[in-house]
C-alpha positions in Angstrom: -48.2 -20.3 -8.7 -46.2 -17.3 -7.5 -46.4 -14.3 -9.7 -43.3 -12.1 -10.0 -43.6 -8.4 -9.7 -42.0 -6.2 -12.4 -39.2 -5.2 -9.9 -38.5 -8.9 -9.0 -38.3 -9.8 -12.7 -35.9 -6.9 -13.4 -33.8 -7.9 -10.4 -33.6 -11.5 -11.6 -32.6 -10.4 -15.2 -30.0 -8.0 -13.8 -28.4 -10.8 -11.7 -28.3 -13.1 -14.7 -26.6 -10.3 -16.8 -24.0 -9.8 -14.1 -23.3 -13.5 -14.0 -22.8 -13.6 -17.7 -20.5 -10.6 -17.5 -18.4 -12.2 -14.8 -18.2 -15.5 -16.8 -17.0 -13.7 -19.9 -14.3 -11.9 -18.0 -13.2 -15.2 -16.3 -12.8 -17.0 -19.6 -10.2 -14.5 -20.7 -8.7 -13.5 -17.3 -8.6 -16.8 -15.4 -5.9 -15.5 -13.1 -8.5 -13.0 -11.7 -11.1 -15.7 -10.7 -11.0 -14.8 -7.0 -11.2 -11.0 -7.6 -14.1 -11.3 -10.1 -16.2 -13.1 -7.5 -15.2 -11.0 -4.5 -18.0 -8.4 -4.7 -21.6 -9.0 -3.9 -24.1 -7.3 -6.2 -26.6 -4.7 -4.9 -29.0 -2.5 -6.9 -28.7 1.2 -6.1 -31.0 4.0 -7.0 -29.5 7.4 -7.9 -26.6 6.2 -10.0 -26.3 5.5 -13.7 -23.3 3.2 -13.7 -21.4 0.8 -11.4 -19.7 1.7 -8.1 -18.1 -0.2 -5.3 -17.0 0.3 -1.7 -14.8 -2.8 -1.8 -17.5 -5.1 -0.5 -20.5 -4.6 -2.8 -20.8 -3.8 -6.5 -23.6 -1.3 -6.7 -25.4 -1.0 -10.1 -28.3 0.8 -11.7 -30.7 -1.9 -12.5 -32.6 0.1 -15.2 -29.3 1.2 -16.9 -28.0 -2.4 -16.8 -31.1 -3.7 -18.6 -30.9 -0.9 -21.2 -27.3 -1.3 -22.1 -26.8 -5.0 -22.2 -28.8 -5.8 -25.3 -27.0 -3.1 -27.4 -23.4 -2.9 -25.9 -22.5 -5.9 -23.6 -18.8 -5.2 -24.2 -19.1 -1.8 -22.4 -20.5 -3.6 -19.3 -17.6 -6.1 -19.4 -15.2 -3.2 -19.2 -17.2 -1.5 -16.6 -17.3 -4.5 -14.3 -13.5 -5.1 -14.7 -12.9 -1.4 -14.2 -14.4 -1.5 -10.7 -12.6 -4.7 -9.8 -9.3 -3.2 -10.8 -9.8 -0.2 -8.5 -10.1 -2.7 -5.6 -7.1 -4.8 -6.7 -5.0 -1.6 -6.9 -6.4 -0.4 -3.5 -7.3 2.9 -5.1 -10.3 3.3 -2.8 -8.1 3.6 0.3 -5.0 5.5 -0.9 -6.2 9.1 -1.6 -4.9 10.5 1.7 -4.1 14.2 1.4 -4.3 14.2 -2.4 -7.0 16.4 -4.1 -9.9 14.0 -4.6 -11.0 15.0 -8.1 -7.4 14.6 -9.4 -7.0 11.3 -7.6 -10.3 10.0 -9.0 -9.2 10.8 -12.5 -5.7 9.4 -12.0 -7.2 6.1 -10.8 -9.7 6.0 -13.8 -6.8 6.7 -16.2 -4.7 4.0 -14.7 -7.4 1.4 -14.8 -8.5 2.2 -18.4 -4.8 2.2 -19.5 -4.5 -1.3 -18.0 -7.7 -2.6 -19.7 -6.7 -1.1 -23.0 -3.3 -2.8 -22.9 -4.7 -6.1 -21.8 -6.3 -6.2 -25.2 -8.8 -8.9 -24.4 -11.7 -9.7 -26.8 -14.4 -9.1 -24.3 -13.1 -5.6 -23.3 -11.5 -4.4 -26.5 -12.4 -1.0 -27.9 -10.9 1.5 -30.4 -8.7 4.1 -28.7 -9.9 7.7 -29.1 -7.5 10.4 -30.0 -7.7 11.8 -26.5 -6.6 8.4 -25.0 -3.8 7.8 -27.5 -2.4 11.3 -26.9 -2.5 11.0 -23.1 -1.0 7.5 -23.1 1.8 8.8 -25.3 2.6 11.7 -23.0 2.6 9.5 -19.9 4.9 7.0 -21.6 7.3 9.8 -22.7 7.9 10.7 -19.1 9.6 7.3 -18.6 8.5 7.2 -15.0 6.4 4.1 -15.3 2.6 4.1 -15.2 0.8 4.1 -11.9 -2.0 6.1 -10.3 0.6 8.0 -8.3 2.6 9.0 -11.4 -0.5 9.9 -13.3 -1.7 12.1 -10.4 1.6 14.1 -10.5 1.1 14.5 -14.3 -2.4 15.7 -13.9 -1.4 18.4 -11.4 0.3 20.2 -14.3 -2.6 20.3 -16.7 -5.1 23.1 -17.4 -8.7 23.0 -16.0 -10.0 22.7 -19.6 -7.9 19.6 -20.2 -8.9 18.2 -16.9 -12.6 18.5 -18.0 -11.8 16.8 -21.3 -10.0 13.9 -19.6 -12.6 13.6 -16.9 -15.3 13.2 -19.6 -13.2 10.7 -21.6 -12.3 8.4 -18.7 -15.4 8.6 -16.5 -16.6 5.0 -16.1 -17.8 4.1 -12.6 -18.9 6.3 -9.7 -16.5 6.8 -6.8 -19.2 8.0 -4.4 -18.9 4.8 -2.3 -15.2 5.2 -1.8 -14.4 6.0 1.9 -13.3 9.5 2.8 -10.3 10.0 5.0 -12.4 10.7 8.0 -14.3 7.4 7.4 -11.2 5.2 7.5 -12.2 3.2 10.5 -12.2 -0.5 11.2 -14.6 -1.5 8.3 -12.6 0.1 5.5 -9.4 -1.2 6.9 -10.8 -4.7 7.0 -11.8 -4.4 3.3 -8.5 -3.0 2.4 -6.6 -5.9 4.0 -9.0 -8.3 2.3 -8.2 -6.8 -1.1 -4.5 -6.8 -0.4 -4.8 -10.6 0.1 -6.8 -10.9 -3.2 -4.2 -8.8 -4.9 -1.4 -11.1 -3.8 -3.4 -14.1 -4.9 -4.0 -12.6 -8.3 -0.3 -11.8 -8.7 0.7 -15.3 -7.7 -1.7 -16.8 -10.3 -0.3 -14.5 -13.0 3.3 -15.6 -12.1 2.2 -19.3 -12.2 0.7 -18.8 -15.6 4.0 -17.3 -16.9 4.1 -15.5 -20.2 0.9 -16.7 -21.7 -0.9 -13.5 -20.7 -0.9 -10.3 -22.7 1.5 -7.4 -22.0 -1.1 -5.8 -19.7 -0.1 -8.4 -17.1 3.0 -6.3 -16.4 0.8 -3.2 -15.8 -1.3 -5.1 -13.3 1.8 -6.2 -11.4 3.4 -2.8 -11.5 0.3 -1.0 -10.1 -0.3 -3.6 -7.5 3.3 -3.1 -6.3 2.9 0.7 -6.4 -0.3 0.6 -4.4 1.2 -1.7 -1.8 4.6 0.0 -1.4 3.7 1.9 1.8 1.6 -0.9 3.2 4.3 -3.3 2.4 6.8 -1.0 4.2 4.9 -1.5 7.4 5.2 -5.3 7.0 8.8 -4.9 5.9 9.7 -3.0 9.1 8.2 -5.8 11.2 10.9 -8.1 10.0 13.3 -6.2 12.2 11.3 -6.9 15.3 13.1 -8.3 18.3 11.5 -11.2 20.3 11.6 -10.2 24.0 9.7 -10.9 27.2 8.0 -7.9 28.6 6.0 -7.4 31.9 2.4 -7.4 30.9 -0.8 -9.1 32.0 -1.8 -11.6 29.3 -5.6 -11.9 29.4 -5.4 -15.1 27.4 -3.5 -16.9 30.2 -5.5 -15.5 33.1 -8.9 -16.8 34.3 -10.5 -14.1 36.4 -13.2 -16.5 37.7 -10.7 -18.9 39.5 -8.7 -15.9 40.7 -11.8 -14.2 42.3 -13.0 -17.5 43.7 -9.8 -17.9 45.7 -10.0 -14.4 47.1 -13.6 -14.9 48.2 -13.2 -18.3 50.0 -9.6 -18.3 51.0 -8.9 -14.7 52.0 -6.0 -13.1 50.1 -5.0 -16.4 48.4 -6.0 -16.5 44.7 -6.2 -20.0 43.2 -4.3 -18.9 40.1 -1.7 -16.1 39.9 -2.0 -13.9 36.8 0.6 -14.5 34.2 2.7 -11.3 34.2 4.9 -11.8 31.1 4.4 -12.6 27.5 6.6 -12.8 24.5 6.1 -10.0 22.0 7.7 -8.8 18.8 9.0 -5.2 19.3 11.8 -2.9 18.3 14.7 -2.4 20.8 17.9 -0.8 19.3 17.4 0.5 15.8 19.3 2.6 13.3 18.0 4.6 10.4 20.6 6.0 8.0 19.4 8.8 5.7 21.4 9.4 2.5 21.7 13.2 2.4 23.4 13.5 -1.0 22.2 16.1 -3.4 19.9 13.6 -5.1 17.8 13.1 -2.0 14.8 15.4 -1.4 14.5 17.0 2.0 10.7 16.8 1.9 10.8 13.1 1.0 13.3 12.3 3.8 11.0 14.1 6.3 8.0 12.2 5.0 9.9 8.9 5.2 11.0 9.6 8.8 7.5 10.5 9.8 6.1 7.3 8.3 8.8 5.2 10.0 8.3 7.0 13.3 4.5 6.5 13.1 5.0 2.8 12.8 7.7 2.5 15.5 5.6 4.5 17.9 2.8 2.0 17.9 2.7 0.2 21.2 2.9 -3.2 19.7 6.3 -2.4 18.1 8.0 0.0 20.4 9.8 -1.0 23.6 9.8 1.2 26.7 13.4 2.5 26.7 14.0 1.7 23.0 16.8 3.7 21.3 16.6 4.8 17.7 19.6 6.4 16.1 18.9 8.7 13.1 22.2 9.0 11.2 22.6 11.4 8.3 25.4 10.5 5.9 26.5 11.4 2.4 30.2 10.5 1.9 30.7 10.9 5.6 28.6 10.8 8.8 27.1 14.2 9.3 25.0 13.7 12.4 23.6 11.1 14.8 20.5 11.9 16.8 19.1 9.5 19.3 15.5 9.3 20.4 14.0 7.1 23.2 10.3 7.9 23.3 7.5 9.3 21.2 7.8 12.8 22.5 11.4 13.0 21.4 10.5 11.6 18.0 7.9 14.3 17.5 10.4 17.0 18.5 13.0 15.7 16.1 10.7 15.5 13.1 9.4 19.0 13.7 13.0 20.4 13.8 14.7 18.0 11.4 17.0 19.6 8.8 19.0 17.8 6.1 22.8 18.0 6.7 25.2 17.1 3.9 24.9 17.3 0.2 28.0 15.5 -1.0 28.3 12.2 -2.9 27.0 8.9 -1.7 29.2 6.4 0.1 27.5 3.8 2.3 30.7 2.6 4.0 31.3 5.5 6.5 27.8 4.9 8.1 28.6 1.2 8.6 32.0 2.0 10.0 30.4 4.4 12.5 27.7 1.9 13.5 30.3 -0.8 14.0 32.2 1.5 16.3 29.0 2.2 18.4 28.6 -1.6 18.8 32.3 -2.0 19.9 32.1 0.7 22.5 28.8 -0.7 23.9 26.5 2.2 22.8 24.5 -0.3 20.6 24.4 -3.5 22.6 21.1 -4.8 21.3 21.1 -3.7 17.6 18.5 -5.6 15.6 18.9 -3.9 12.2 19.7 -0.9 10.1 17.5 0.8 7.5 19.3 2.8 4.8 17.1 5.2 2.9 18.8 6.1 -0.4 18.7 6.5 -4.1 21.0 3.5 -4.4 23.8 5.3 -6.3 26.7 4.8 -3.9 29.6 2.5 -2.7 28.5 -0.5 -0.7 30.6 -2.2 2.1 32.6 -5.1 0.9 31.9 -7.2 4.1 28.6 -8.3 5.5 27.7 -6.7 8.8 26.7 -8.8 11.8 23.2 -7.2 11.9 20.3 -7.1 9.5 20.6 -4.4 6.9 17.9 -3.2 4.5 18.3 -0.6 1.7 15.1 1.3 0.8 15.5 2.6 -2.7 13.6 5.7 -4.0 13.7 4.6 -7.6 14.9 1.8 -9.9 18.4 0.7 -8.9 21.2 -1.5 -10.2 20.3 -4.9 -8.8 23.7 -6.3 -9.5 25.5 -3.7 -7.4 23.5 -4.5 -4.2 25.3 -7.0 -2.0 23.6 -10.4 -1.7 23.4 -10.0 2.1 21.3 -6.8 1.9 17.5 -6.8 2.2 16.1 -4.5 -0.3 12.8 -2.7 -1.1 11.8 -0.2 -3.7 9.4 2.4 -2.5 7.3 4.9 -4.4 8.2 8.4 -3.3 4.8 9.9 -4.2 3.1 7.4 -1.9 5.1 8.8 1.1 4.7 12.4 0.1 0.9 12.5 -0.6 -0.7 9.9 1.7 -0.7 8.6 5.2 -0.9 5.0 6.0 -4.1 4.0 7.8 -3.6 2.6 11.2 
């Protein structure tokens, strides 16, 4: 008969408690079944709560055994709290933000979500501090997301920050990757949770309106967290399929090639495949709405983000041409870049030109003229960066067109032929997409 040590018994009890917690959450949040099972459990010394790096859920075994008999509901909230951080991608989106403020913003966002889900296993009475903060955030009418909360927190006093930090502290963020640690492993975990987030959202949509109002909060924050990552995928839709000279290692067997050279002189048995089909940008147009409502800092951040994506070798053709057109109610400028160095010079010296009203038609008239005179002979698509408050062309252009909106926009005013995407300005201003 095998005798358990005290540590082994505690470990077994802790695992059983975690299983019970997960089961209780699943019974009320069935659309989160994949997410709730995505983290492995690992005991960790030196912490008094839960924590996660996106792969493991770290927990204090001693604290877990102490709390469960007297307050199991607290542990349900704690478990869900760490899971929501992962679903929202909070671990990987700090960027250049101040880490203490970002940590608090993420905690507030997650707790706000849990409070509004109003599930039996996680329900708790709202303190005055929470009710007051939630009211102030809602009064802004900017929506509720970690990015919006972060901006709000930048304007509070140090005393209020301490109060809110005490109120909303739930799990430890010590396992979240720092900016300098954003290598292949964190990127892999981030992509994994992006997929889990999409699965969770699809399951919520399939279940329809039977979920509580907190479902909308889940969807909104998942969208906000993905806005800039989704932009990378969105931009790829404009890729041009073209054959480029390049040794394709998957089509080339070096053994046969070397064998021919050895035994038959300079006559390889198999010639290397020198071309392959790849998805890359060729001719591309970016139109920037330079009306008074468009921020110069935001435009520069958007351009930098777009340039960073286009400059990646897998997207950017040798000899590609990118037109950066500034337009308010008329075309103000058109700058063309053909390589990474020119892109860097442009962004460094870029100045906003314009400031009038917004009319999208002059930019399309100008682009059509460039096509007619042969300047743009391989145009794949046009990105129009705007607040959406303008006059749209009445006729569909012959090329793909996407409008990138800075805020909520009138869906009925956008032509049916236009691709559209709403981006979160703060995500461009405060973070950099990981490569």
